[in-house]
PASEBA-1860 file (N, C-alpha, C; in nm, 3 decimals):
! residues 291
1> MEKTHNLT> -3.949/2.405/0.150/-3.961/2.351/0.238/-3.830/2.273/0.234 ~ -3.762/2.248/0.334/-3.667/2.150/0.312/-3.649/2.018/0.304 ~ -3.593/1.939/0.210/-3.599/1.831/0.218/-3.545/1.706/0.374 ~ -3.673/1.649/0.342/-3.632/1.561/0.453/-3.523/1.515/0.484 ~ -3.438/1.425/0.397/-3.318/1.415/0.440/-3.166/1.543/0.516 ~ -3.240/1.687/0.451/-3.157/1.736/0.502/-3.148/1.786/0.673 ~ -3.327/1.794/0.720/-3.328/1.794/0.792/-3.290/1.691/0.887 ~ -3.278/1.577/0.821/-3.284/1.441/0.934/-3.086/1.469/0.945
9> ERRLADAW> -3.033/1.511/0.862/-2.864/1.527/0.900/-2.852/1.656/0.950 ~ -2.945/1.763/0.984/-2.904/1.868/1.085/-2.958/1.792/1.241 ~ -3.039/1.717/1.220/-3.055/1.686/1.318/-2.970/1.600/1.453 ~ -2.966/1.534/1.310/-2.843/1.453/1.331/-2.666/1.548/1.398 ~ -2.651/1.631/1.339/-2.613/1.705/1.338/-2.507/1.772/1.529 ~ -2.688/1.786/1.529/-2.682/1.896/1.617/-2.693/1.776/1.759 ~ -2.743/1.675/1.736/-2.681/1.581/1.872/-2.568/1.535/1.876 ~ -2.448/1.569/1.811/-2.321/1.530/1.770/-2.294/1.694/1.834
17> AELQNYAD> -2.336/1.784/1.828/-2.262/1.968/1.867/-2.300/1.937/2.041 ~ -2.392/1.933/2.058/-2.427/1.884/2.222/-2.345/1.824/2.237 ~ -2.248/1.722/2.233/-2.184/1.624/2.267/-2.001/1.727/2.286 ~ -1.972/1.781/2.156/-1.892/1.834/2.158/-1.850/1.993/2.258 ~ -1.991/2.019/2.285/-1.986/2.133/2.367/-1.936/2.051/2.535 ~ -1.971/1.976/2.539/-1.900/1.917/2.653/-1.736/1.902/2.669 ~ -1.715/1.846/2.522/-1.528/1.860/2.512/-1.506/2.003/2.500 ~ -1.533/2.116/2.444/-1.490/2.244/2.426/-1.503/2.330/2.581
25> QGNPLQAD> -1.639/2.324/2.626/-1.641/2.370/2.751/-1.539/2.273/2.889 ~ -1.437/2.255/2.876/-1.364/2.094/2.998/-1.492/2.058/3.057 ~ -1.598/2.018/3.035/-1.752/1.968/3.122/-1.688/1.809/3.068 ~ -1.726/1.730/3.217/-1.720/1.599/3.202/-1.830/1.552/3.189 ~ -1.831/1.458/3.046/-1.981/1.375/3.026/-1.980/1.309/3.109 ~ -2.076/1.279/3.123/-2.191/1.195/3.259/-2.230/1.083/3.212 ~ -2.287/0.954/3.243/-2.379/0.920/3.184/-2.512/0.974/3.186 ~ -2.585/0.943/3.068/-2.732/1.021/3.050/-2.781/0.883/2.959
33> AYRLAFAD> -2.899/0.856/3.086/-3.005/0.789/3.010/-3.071/0.825/2.893 ~ -3.099/0.944/2.918/-3.200/1.049/2.782/-3.067/1.073/2.662 ~ -2.988/1.097/2.675/-2.896/1.123/2.561/-2.928/1.005/2.429 ~ -2.904/1.083/2.325/-2.962/0.923/2.220/-2.892/0.874/2.169 ~ -2.905/0.695/2.146/-2.800/0.631/2.167/-2.682/0.604/2.065 ~ -2.712/0.638/1.961/-2.665/0.691/1.841/-2.520/0.792/1.875 ~ -2.592/0.883/1.915/-2.408/0.995/1.985/-2.402/0.982/2.118 ~ -2.400/0.907/2.161/-2.342/0.854/2.314/-2.269/0.789/2.334
41> PEFLLRRE> -2.065/0.814/2.306/-1.970/0.675/2.251/-1.969/0.653/2.399 ~ -2.017/0.629/2.514/-2.021/0.541/2.617/-2.024/0.438/2.563 ~ -2.166/0.479/2.546/-2.278/0.349/2.510/-2.180/0.225/2.392 ~ -2.181/0.283/2.246/-2.107/0.277/2.145/-1.967/0.232/2.169 ~ -1.899/0.192/2.263/-1.791/0.161/2.281/-1.820/0.071/2.383 ~ -1.877/-0.015/2.420/-1.906/-0.068/2.501/-1.901/-0.235/2.425 ~ -1.855/-0.312/2.503/-1.888/-0.498/2.480/-1.922/-0.509/2.413 ~ -2.092/-0.498/2.478/-2.200/-0.547/2.320/-2.236/-0.469/2.257
49> TRGIRFQL> -2.195/-0.362/2.214/-2.203/-0.310/2.103/-2.133/-0.297/2.030 ~ -1.997/-0.430/2.010/-1.891/-0.489/1.930/-1.948/-0.496/1.788 ~ -2.044/-0.547/1.791/-2.084/-0.543/1.667/-2.157/-0.462/1.612 ~ -2.197/-0.337/1.652/-2.230/-0.254/1.573/-2.131/-0.191/1.548 ~ -2.030/-0.146/1.659/-1.892/-0.113/1.577/-1.808/-0.182/1.452 ~ -1.885/-0.363/1.481/-1.803/-0.395/1.304/-1.910/-0.405/1.181 ~ -2.016/-0.379/1.170/-2.121/-0.346/1.094/-2.039/-0.181/1.052 ~ -2.060/-0.070/1.140/-1.914/0.045/1.144/-1.882/0.061/1.024
57> ELLKPDLD> -1.780/-0.056/1.033/-1.661/-0.056/0.993/-1.636/-0.117/0.838 ~ -1.768/-0.216/0.890/-1.748/-0.261/0.743/-1.818/-0.155/0.622 ~ -1.901/-0.080/0.666/-1.989/-0.040/0.620/-1.987/0.149/0.540 ~ -1.878/0.220/0.665/-1.813/0.318/0.598/-1.744/0.362/0.480 ~ -1.600/0.250/0.475/-1.554/0.268/0.387/-1.678/0.206/0.222 ~ -1.673/0.087/0.232/-1.738/0.112/0.163/-1.849/0.213/0.039 ~ -1.915/0.255/0.082/-1.994/0.381/0.102/-1.927/0.480/0.053 ~ -1.862/0.524/0.086/-1.728/0.620/0.045/-1.672/0.537/-0.084
65> QAEQGIEN> -1.608/0.534/-0.070/-1.519/0.381/-0.158/-1.647/0.383/-0.309 ~ -1.777/0.366/-0.261/-1.837/0.342/-0.382/-1.860/0.466/-0.487 ~ -1.923/0.551/-0.345/-1.996/0.713/-0.412/-1.793/0.754/-0.493 ~ -1.725/0.761/-0.449/-1.621/0.823/-0.581/-1.608/0.740/-0.667 ~ -1.614/0.654/-0.712/-1.608/0.537/-0.817/-1.514/0.468/-0.789 ~ -1.509/0.382/-0.667/-1.346/0.250/-0.658/-1.435/0.148/-0.631 ~ -1.411/0.051/-0.777/-1.452/0.003/-0.798/-1.359/-0.159/-0.756 ~ -1.279/-0.148/-0.847/-1.151/-0.230/-0.877/-1.039/-0.192/-0.835
73> TVVVFGSA> -0.969/-0.247/-0.729/-0.831/-0.240/-0.633/-0.719/-0.357/-0.682 ~ -0.599/-0.280/-0.683/-0.486/-0.367/-0.724/-0.422/-0.353/-0.598 ~ -0.412/-0.414/-0.474/-0.398/-0.422/-0.380/-0.233/-0.426/-0.332 ~ -0.150/-0.388/-0.286/-0.026/-0.408/-0.248/-0.007/-0.387/-0.140 ~ 0.115/-0.469/-0.086/0.143/-0.551/0.063/0.319/-0.483/0.054 ~ 0.311/-0.458/0.217/0.493/-0.491/0.223/0.530/-0.438/0.367 ~ 0.644/-0.407/0.357/0.719/-0.365/0.491/0.679/-0.213/0.532 ~ 0.609/-0.197/0.616/0.677/-0.038/0.648/0.782/0.037/0.679
81> RFPSPETA> 0.900/-0.093/0.696/0.991/-0.005/0.759/1.107/-0.023/0.639 ~ 1.096/-0.005/0.506/1.167/0.024/0.412/1.157/0.137/0.311 ~ 1.287/0.269/0.349/1.252/0.354/0.307/1.267/0.389/0.190 ~ 1.214/0.505/0.170/1.306/0.552/0.041/1.450/0.543/0.029 ~ 1.543/0.541/-0.063/1.644/0.513/-0.105/1.686/0.724/-0.113 ~ 1.626/0.814/-0.114/1.714/0.948/-0.067/1.654/0.900/0.110 ~ 1.593/0.870/0.162/1.603/0.856/0.337/1.724/0.784/0.347 ~ 1.740/0.651/0.313/1.813/0.540/0.331/1.937/0.622/0.308
89> RQELEAAE> 1.943/0.655/0.204/2.139/0.758/0.186/2.188/0.856/0.285 ~ 2.077/0.897/0.314/2.131/1.059/0.418/2.125/0.922/0.575 ~ 2.082/0.856/0.584/2.070/0.761/0.648/2.262/0.706/0.703 ~ 2.280/0.620/0.579/2.399/0.586/0.565/2.511/0.678/0.558 ~ 2.462/0.796/0.496/2.592/0.884/0.532/2.605/0.936/0.619 ~ 2.542/0.915/0.710/2.462/0.995/0.850/2.591/0.911/0.903 ~ 2.539/0.766/0.921/2.603/0.671/0.998/2.746/0.634/0.944 ~ 2.786/0.668/0.858/2.980/0.625/0.751/3.040/0.712/0.889
97> RQGTPQTL> 2.948/0.865/0.908/2.994/1.006/0.940/3.014/1.000/1.083 ~ 2.986/0.949/1.200/2.991/0.954/1.288/2.892/0.847/1.380 ~ 2.834/0.715/1.290/2.763/0.591/1.402/2.825/0.472/1.426 ~ 2.757/0.422/1.502/2.924/0.308/1.554/2.865/0.187/1.451 ~ 2.947/0.108/1.509/2.935/-0.029/1.378/2.827/-0.048/1.350 ~ 2.700/-0.056/1.509/2.608/-0.111/1.500/2.496/-0.002/1.418 ~ 2.482/0.099/1.420/2.429/0.189/1.367/2.481/0.215/1.185 ~ 2.605/0.176/1.131/2.634/0.112/1.035/2.600/0.031/0.957
105> ALAQRRMR> 2.595/-0.101/1.006/2.524/-0.189/1.006/2.351/-0.216/0.916 ~ 2.351/-0.100/0.996/2.166/-0.140/1.017/2.158/-0.007/0.878 ~ 2.222/0.094/0.891/2.191/0.169/0.800/2.220/0.150/0.644 ~ 2.336/0.051/0.590/2.410/-0.005/0.506/2.217/-0.105/0.511 ~ 2.167/-0.211/0.604/2.037/-0.275/0.547/1.973/-0.199/0.523 ~ 1.973/-0.091/0.529/1.805/-0.024/0.521/1.840/0.049/0.360 ~ 1.981/0.060/0.332/2.006/0.122/0.156/1.999/-0.018/0.093 ~ 2.023/-0.100/0.145/1.979/-0.215/0.016/1.875/-0.298/0.041
113> NAHYYDQA> 1.762/-0.243/0.151/1.622/-0.264/0.133/1.534/-0.151/0.034 ~ 1.628/-0.025/0.036/1.559/0.102/-0.038/1.528/0.018/-0.187 ~ 1.588/-0.009/-0.233/1.511/-0.053/-0.439/1.360/-0.137/-0.380 ~ 1.338/-0.234/-0.266/1.216/-0.188/-0.280/1.073/-0.149/-0.365 ~ 1.135/-0.033/-0.265/1.088/0.117/-0.256/1.004/0.216/-0.358 ~ 1.196/0.140/-0.442/1.151/0.238/-0.580/1.071/0.100/-0.679 ~ 1.101/-0.029/-0.680/1.034/-0.077/-0.750/0.860/-0.105/-0.673 ~ 0.848/-0.059/-0.602/0.686/-0.040/-0.529/0.619/0.075/-0.577
121> RLFGQQVA> 0.702/0.182/-0.605/0.635/0.307/-0.668/0.647/0.316/-0.816 ~ 0.765/0.272/-0.895/0.711/0.240/-1.002/0.587/0.132/-1.039 ~ 0.573/0.036/-0.969/0.489/-0.055/-1.005/0.315/0.019/-0.958 ~ 0.298/0.110/-0.898/0.215/0.202/-0.875/0.168/0.254/-0.974 ~ 0.269/0.367/-1.045/0.291/0.401/-1.190/0.198/0.338/-1.270 ~ 0.241/0.232/-1.277/0.201/0.103/-1.341/0.049/0.132/-1.351 ~ -0.011/0.138/-1.285/-0.068/0.089/-1.248/-0.224/0.218/-1.266 ~ -0.124/0.320/-1.235/-0.254/0.469/-1.266/-0.252/0.453/-1.434
129> RYSAGKPA> -0.073/0.380/-1.489/-0.109/0.467/-1.638/-0.159/0.341/-1.665 ~ -0.175/0.260/-1.664/-0.302/0.187/-1.769/-0.475/0.283/-1.795 ~ -0.466/0.313/-1.638/-0.610/0.294/-1.618/-0.652/0.464/-1.592 ~ -0.521/0.550/-1.709/-0.517/0.635/-1.730/-0.645/0.643/-1.851 ~ -0.724/0.717/-1.896/-0.822/0.714/-1.977/-0.939/0.657/-1.999 ~ -0.947/0.498/-1.893/-0.993/0.384/-1.920/-1.139/0.440/-1.880 ~ -1.236/0.351/-1.957/-1.338/0.352/-1.856/-1.365/0.329/-1.721 ~ -1.446/0.422/-1.650/-1.471/0.408/-1.482/-1.438/0.252/-1.452
137> AEQMFVAT> -1.557/0.185/-1.505/-1.585/0.052/-1.484/-1.432/-0.044/-1.512 ~ -1.339/-0.009/-1.627/-1.235/-0.067/-1.666/-1.139/0.000/-1.550 ~ -1.104/0.077/-1.506/-1.002/0.134/-1.407/-0.984/0.044/-1.276 ~ -0.852/0.023/-1.251/-0.793/0.013/-1.130/-0.701/0.121/-1.093 ~ -0.733/0.116/-0.898/-0.681/0.184/-0.808/-0.587/0.096/-0.725 ~ -0.474/0.174/-0.732/-0.354/0.100/-0.597/-0.463/0.131/-0.454 ~ -0.441/0.017/-0.358/-0.455/-0.027/-0.291/-0.355/0.021/-0.141 ~ -0.352/0.012/-0.015/-0.275/-0.048/0.043/-0.267/0.002/0.202
145> GGGPGIME> -0.235/-0.056/0.280/-0.310/-0.057/0.404/-0.251/0.109/0.474 ~ -0.201/0.189/0.375/-0.208/0.347/0.404/-0.053/0.404/0.493 ~ 0.014/0.266/0.520/0.143/0.341/0.613/0.212/0.415/0.533 ~ 0.399/0.390/0.568/0.508/0.434/0.515/0.531/0.309/0.473 ~ 0.737/0.351/0.418/0.792/0.217/0.362/0.729/0.204/0.215 ~ 0.679/0.068/0.169/0.630/-0.007/0.102/0.461/0.054/0.038 ~ 0.406/0.060/0.087/0.265/0.114/0.127/0.276/0.274/0.029 ~ 0.368/0.320/0.109/0.380/0.499/0.114/0.421/0.461/-0.110
153> AANRGAHE> 0.512/0.408/-0.123/0.581/0.394/-0.212/0.436/0.375/-0.394 ~ 0.366/0.251/-0.295/0.329/0.241/-0.442/0.186/0.319/-0.444 ~ 0.109/0.388/-0.317/0.077/0.525/-0.348/0.109/0.618/-0.331 ~ 0.279/0.653/-0.342/0.293/0.765/-0.462/0.321/0.754/-0.560 ~ 0.373/0.641/-0.648/0.382/0.612/-0.797/0.241/0.675/-0.810 ~ 0.168/0.605/-0.797/0.057/0.623/-0.821/-0.019/0.788/-0.841 ~ 0.016/0.806/-0.738/-0.020/0.985/-0.719/0.007/1.068/-0.812 ~ 0.164/1.039/-0.814/0.180/1.097/-0.888/0.175/1.134/-1.036
161> LGAPTVGL> 0.128/1.023/-1.097/0.066/0.993/-1.220/-0.069/1.108/-1.215 ~ -0.138/1.157/-1.078/-0.284/1.169/-1.029/-0.354/1.100/-1.034 ~ -0.350/1.001/-1.004/-0.412/0.867/-0.929/-0.516/0.860/-0.807 ~ -0.647/0.858/-0.815/-0.677/0.863/-0.680/-0.596/0.783/-0.612 ~ -0.613/0.667/-0.540/-0.557/0.642/-0.486/-0.594/0.573/-0.282 ~ -0.603/0.441/-0.272/-0.680/0.387/-0.115/-0.619/0.434/-0.009 ~ -0.598/0.406/0.063/-0.534/0.362/0.195/-0.634/0.340/0.341 ~ -0.582/0.173/0.379/-0.638/0.149/0.470/-0.589/0.111/0.639
169> NIALPHEQ> -0.528/0.168/0.689/-0.504/0.234/0.806/-0.572/0.153/0.852 ~ -0.489/0.121/0.983/-0.501/0.038/1.128/-0.470/0.144/1.249 ~ -0.558/0.201/1.366/-0.476/0.254/1.445/-0.440/0.069/1.540 ~ -0.325/0.170/1.579/-0.202/0.101/1.669/-0.128/0.146/1.785 ~ -0.118/0.082/1.876/-0.088/0.113/2.037/0.050/0.275/1.968 ~ 0.162/0.266/1.833/0.209/0.283/1.849/0.177/0.386/1.723 ~ 0.088/0.501/1.741/0.028/0.644/1.682/0.100/0.601/1.517 ~ -0.002/0.596/1.383/0.076/0.582/1.276/0.008/0.691/1.215
177> QANPYVTP> 0.042/0.741/1.082/-0.099/0.830/1.012/-0.071/0.748/0.911 ~ -0.176/0.825/0.851/-0.202/0.741/0.650/-0.025/0.818/0.554 ~ 0.010/0.830/0.486/0.126/0.855/0.444/0.056/0.908/0.350 ~ 0.137/1.059/0.315/0.071/1.169/0.195/0.071/1.178/0.101 ~ 0.069/1.040/0.019/0.000/0.999/-0.115/-0.076/0.919/-0.144 ~ -0.174/0.881/0.037/-0.349/0.826/0.023/-0.429/0.970/-0.028 ~ -0.483/0.956/-0.115/-0.608/1.047/-0.110/-0.701/1.087/-0.028 ~ -0.750/1.201/0.051/-0.770/1.190/0.159/-0.901/1.139/0.252
185> SLSFKFHY> -0.989/1.157/0.102/-1.103/1.136/0.082/-1.103/0.969/0.077 ~ -1.007/0.902/0.006/-1.018/0.752/0.045/-0.921/0.683/0.146 ~ -0.873/0.832/0.246/-0.754/0.791/0.395/-0.875/0.715/0.487 ~ -0.872/0.577/0.478/-0.974/0.506/0.624/-0.860/0.482/0.726 ~ -0.908/0.478/0.832/-0.863/0.411/0.983/-0.989/0.308/0.982 ~ -0.882/0.211/1.099/-0.990/0.064/1.095/-0.910/0.062/1.224 ~ -1.012/-0.007/1.345/-0.961/-0.070/1.486/-0.962/-0.188/1.426 ~ -1.071/-0.258/1.378/-1.036/-0.418/1.370/-0.954/-0.464/1.272
193> FALRKMHF> -0.870/-0.587/1.352/-0.800/-0.607/1.124/-0.851/-0.685/1.019 ~ -0.962/-0.780/1.090/-1.080/-0.827/1.038/-1.165/-0.738/0.915 ~ -1.136/-0.626/0.984/-1.265/-0.527/0.868/-1.168/-0.499/0.769 ~ -1.109/-0.503/0.797/-0.995/-0.420/0.696/-0.954/-0.542/0.608 ~ -0.927/-0.683/0.654/-0.907/-0.722/0.593/-0.994/-0.759/0.507 ~ -1.112/-0.765/0.562/-1.243/-0.801/0.459/-1.201/-0.659/0.335 ~ -1.198/-0.549/0.390/-1.193/-0.484/0.251/-1.095/-0.441/0.199 ~ -0.981/-0.480/0.207/-0.886/-0.513/0.062/-0.903/-0.605/-0.014
201> MMRAKALV> -0.993/-0.728/0.027/-1.055/-0.801/-0.060/-1.192/-0.788/-0.162 ~ -1.274/-0.629/-0.064/-1.407/-0.626/-0.120/-1.335/-0.652/-0.312 ~ -1.281/-0.519/-0.287/-1.272/-0.434/-0.458/-1.095/-0.525/-0.508 ~ -1.053/-0.601/-0.401/-0.920/-0.626/-0.478/-0.974/-0.692/-0.632 ~ -0.886/-0.685/-0.702/-0.882/-0.759/-0.880/-0.759/-0.817/-0.912 ~ -0.655/-0.744/-0.785/-0.506/-0.836/-0.816/-0.419/-0.800/-0.662 ~ -0.350/-0.860/-0.611/-0.227/-0.821/-0.483/-0.107/-0.884/-0.521 ~ -0.058/-0.746/-0.484/0.118/-0.747/-0.510/0.164/-0.734/-0.317
209> AFPGGFGT> 0.246/-0.834/-0.312/0.317/-0.863/-0.205/0.467/-0.877/-0.159 ~ 0.477/-0.703/-0.186/0.612/-0.689/-0.161/0.696/-0.719/-0.012 ~ 0.832/-0.765/0.006/0.890/-0.815/0.111/0.845/-0.758/0.206 ~ 0.800/-0.823/0.325/0.759/-0.752/0.462/0.768/-0.846/0.542 ~ 0.679/-0.805/0.683/0.687/-0.913/0.817/0.641/-0.959/0.820 ~ 0.556/-1.020/0.968/0.425/-1.054/1.051/0.277/-1.008/0.913 ~ 0.288/-0.822/0.927/0.146/-0.839/0.930/0.175/-0.823/0.770 ~ 0.241/-0.871/0.636/0.228/-0.837/0.486/0.186/-1.039/0.522
217> LDELFEVI> 0.286/-1.079/0.611/0.218/-1.259/0.614/0.144/-1.321/0.661 ~ 0.091/-1.207/0.691/-0.106/-1.255/0.743/-0.181/-1.225/0.649 ~ -0.169/-1.072/0.616/-0.265/-1.037/0.469/-0.227/-1.143/0.330 ~ -0.089/-1.202/0.318/-0.035/-1.296/0.195/-0.147/-1.417/0.243 ~ -0.121/-1.428/0.339/-0.188/-1.586/0.369/-0.361/-1.586/0.434 ~ -0.400/-1.522/0.412/-0.514/-1.495/0.439/-0.598/-1.476/0.290 ~ -0.526/-1.376/0.189/-0.596/-1.368/0.053/-0.570/-1.512/-0.001 ~ -0.463/-1.597/0.000/-0.399/-1.709/-0.082/-0.502/-1.849/-0.032
225> TLVQTGKA> -0.582/-1.819/0.157/-0.677/-1.906/0.185/-0.778/-1.915/0.132 ~ -0.871/-1.743/0.080/-0.964/-1.724/0.039/-1.002/-1.828/-0.112 ~ -0.870/-1.785/-0.129/-0.929/-1.782/-0.314/-0.835/-1.960/-0.265 ~ -0.798/-2.056/-0.223/-0.729/-2.171/-0.219/-0.885/-2.269/-0.166 ~ -0.973/-2.211/-0.083/-1.111/-2.268/-0.024/-1.234/-2.219/-0.111 ~ -1.229/-2.106/-0.187/-1.322/-2.062/-0.280/-1.409/-1.988/-0.231 ~ -1.351/-1.936/-0.145/-1.434/-1.845/-0.036/-1.414/-1.646/-0.109 ~ -1.304/-1.624/-0.195/-1.278/-1.563/-0.261/-1.284/-1.641/-0.418
233> KPVPIVLF> -1.310/-1.516/-0.520/-1.312/-1.544/-0.659/-1.095/-1.565/-0.711 ~ -1.071/-1.658/-0.780/-0.936/-1.587/-0.779/-0.866/-1.463/-0.814 ~ -0.782/-1.390/-0.806/-0.698/-1.292/-0.849/-0.593/-1.353/-0.881 ~ -0.478/-1.212/-0.940/-0.349/-1.275/-0.976/-0.297/-1.300/-0.814 ~ -0.218/-1.340/-0.790/-0.138/-1.333/-0.641/-0.007/-1.267/-0.698 ~ 0.089/-1.174/-0.695/0.193/-1.170/-0.694/0.305/-1.185/-0.584 ~ 0.412/-1.267/-0.568/0.521/-1.284/-0.449/0.657/-1.169/-0.540 ~ 0.661/-1.071/-0.497/0.753/-0.906/-0.562/0.877/-0.969/-0.457
241> GSDYWKRL> 1.006/-1.036/-0.562/1.090/-1.058/-0.483/1.151/-1.221/-0.441 ~ 1.147/-1.271/-0.606/1.168/-1.359/-0.526/1.254/-1.446/-0.454 ~ 1.370/-1.388/-0.459/1.454/-1.394/-0.347/1.467/-1.401/-0.248 ~ 1.384/-1.295/-0.167/1.348/-1.283/-0.048/1.246/-1.381/-0.004 ~ 1.137/-1.460/-0.091/1.045/-1.491/-0.078/1.060/-1.618/-0.057 ~ 1.156/-1.722/-0.146/1.207/-1.831/-0.142/1.282/-1.905/-0.051 ~ 1.367/-1.776/0.029/1.442/-1.787/0.144/1.321/-1.782/0.222 ~ 1.233/-1.685/0.238/1.208/-1.698/0.357/1.050/-1.812/0.346
249> LDLDVLLD> 1.046/-1.875/0.298/0.894/-1.960/0.283/0.928/-2.092/0.195 ~ 0.969/-2.205/0.216/1.014/-2.355/0.154/0.834/-2.400/0.194 ~ 0.789/-2.384/0.053/0.680/-2.390/0.074/0.682/-2.581/-0.030 ~ 0.784/-2.619/-0.060/0.753/-2.759/-0.070/0.764/-2.844/0.005 ~ 0.791/-2.801/0.096/0.780/-2.861/0.239/0.649/-2.876/0.252 ~ 0.519/-2.765/0.209/0.387/-2.835/0.279/0.336/-2.926/0.173 ~ 0.420/-2.950/0.010/0.348/-3.043/-0.034/0.413/-3.156/-0.011 ~ 0.564/-3.201/0.005/0.602/-3.277/0.062/0.523/-3.381/0.184
257> EGAISPED> 0.470/-3.291/0.264/0.410/-3.358/0.347/0.270/-3.353/0.388 ~ 0.214/-3.366/0.233/0.033/-3.338/0.222/-0.045/-3.279/0.240 ~ 0.063/-3.116/0.304/-0.053/-3.062/0.396/-0.120/-2.966/0.291 ~ -0.050/-2.931/0.186/-0.125/-2.877/0.005/-0.148/-2.952/-0.074 ~ -0.204/-2.926/-0.199/-0.234/-2.982/-0.308/-0.108/-2.908/-0.384 ~ -0.048/-3.014/-0.498/0.030/-2.955/-0.588/0.003/-2.819/-0.732 ~ -0.149/-2.783/-0.710/-0.216/-2.748/-0.764/-0.212/-2.571/-0.714 ~ -0.162/-2.584/-0.562/-0.204/-2.503/-0.455/-0.079/-2.393/-0.505
265> LDLFTYAD> 0.045/-2.427/-0.521/0.154/-2.403/-0.564/0.086/-2.284/-0.692 ~ -0.014/-2.299/-0.789/-0.049/-2.206/-0.889/-0.090/-2.114/-0.839 ~ -0.148/-2.076/-0.723/-0.201/-1.969/-0.691/-0.104/-1.827/-0.662 ~ -0.038/-1.887/-0.686/0.049/-1.738/-0.679/0.149/-1.774/-0.745 ~ 0.276/-1.646/-0.825/0.397/-1.626/-0.892/0.485/-1.534/-0.853 ~ 0.553/-1.535/-0.919/0.695/-1.451/-0.889/0.737/-1.344/-0.976 ~ 0.745/-1.206/-0.919/0.801/-1.139/-0.985/0.882/-1.022/-0.949 ~ 0.987/-0.992/-1.039/1.170/-0.874/-0.960/1.147/-0.774/-0.993
273> DPATAWEA> 1.044/-0.776/-1.106/0.996/-0.591/-1.163/0.882/-0.533/-1.179 ~ 0.817/-0.433/-1.200/0.716/-0.412/-1.184/0.636/-0.433/-1.287 ~ 0.695/-0.472/-1.432/0.674/-0.503/-1.543/0.638/-0.639/-1.580 ~ 0.681/-0.770/-1.495/0.681/-0.852/-1.450/0.536/-0.900/-1.421 ~ 0.543/-0.756/-1.323/0.415/-0.785/-1.208/0.317/-0.740/-1.254 ~ 0.333/-0.672/-1.320/0.183/-0.580/-1.400/0.155/-0.699/-1.502 ~ 0.261/-0.737/-1.578/0.194/-0.869/-1.726/0.122/-0.966/-1.650 ~ 0.157/-1.007/-1.509/0.077/-1.175/-1.405/-0.081/-1.093/-1.411
281> IRSFYDLS> -0.039/-0.943/-1.428/-0.178/-0.918/-1.406/-0.298/-0.910/-1.547 ~ -0.240/-0.816/-1.660/-0.278/-0.801/-1.760/-0.276/-0.909/-1.843 ~ -0.188/-1.049/-1.830/-0.222/-1.217/-1.914/-0.373/-1.263/-1.815 ~ -0.396/-1.262/-1.650/-0.494/-1.281/-1.610/-0.594/-1.263/-1.658 ~ -0.625/-1.121/-1.694/-0.732/-1.103/-1.694/-0.780/-1.051/-1.902 ~ -0.694/-1.081/-1.934/-0.660/-1.007/-2.097/-0.692/-0.914/-2.078 ~ -0.606/-0.802/-2.025/-0.626/-0.676/-2.050/-0.583/-0.592/-2.162 ~ -0.619/-0.500/-2.192/-0.558/-0.442/-2.309/-0.533/-0.276/-2.248
289> GPA> -0.406/-0.249/-2.334/-0.320/-0.098/-2.293/-0.180/-0.106/-2.268 ~ -0.131/0.029/-2.184/0.032/0.043/-2.194/0.082/-0.094/-2.097 ~ 0.173/-0.163/-2.111/0.213/-0.275/-2.034/0.332/-0.227/-1.953
END
């Protein structure tokens, strides 16, 4: 006799198959009081069921990561707009041949920032190199927002050494796909920014913030605030690219005005190369293994 859970799974699948038949045959999906509640997309997308959707976005990635042994992550944030050196070089060559002054200036800027992509890629390799051969409980995995740019670079570096990588993508008005270096079974898509940021912190043993825009700043200050207020355990927070961050954030103003305490400036550190960034994490946890 089939196990009970197999029977249950089949019945759930049958409920969804019924809905799929409507789509396959081009039939309109009419409101139906008799439809199973969990198999009723119109019901699940109501304003009143938002709390249920919160729970599902919390639960699904958590279960999937646990089942695949992802317990400790190193989260890498950074701009989606910084290209790989290869892409930047092609754009610059094209702009030099036939571009306008504005196009050339843009290509030159993208070429200038492409070195951050390389650095994030090398850092991803650093994390994967440390974890190779370690017991499951000691391994760390690169986790990013799953998009292009710096996120792609960090996933790419770990992927190139054969390590699984996590991507926590977000549904946006301008559709984006997960970068090709995220492990497919660890590629998650979120609707709610809040739940996505919660998942970043649930397994994070360190945060490395590369130069980025509003999204990077939002994620960075969320983590700093959680650690500052004791809502999250202390983790190493590394701001990669000291010139960028010090030009962008004059945090001494907060100190001068009494908005933060002197010790709050110790919540993060700066790094300008992958080895220094990794050393900040190694020393925080007193890790052994490849430097």
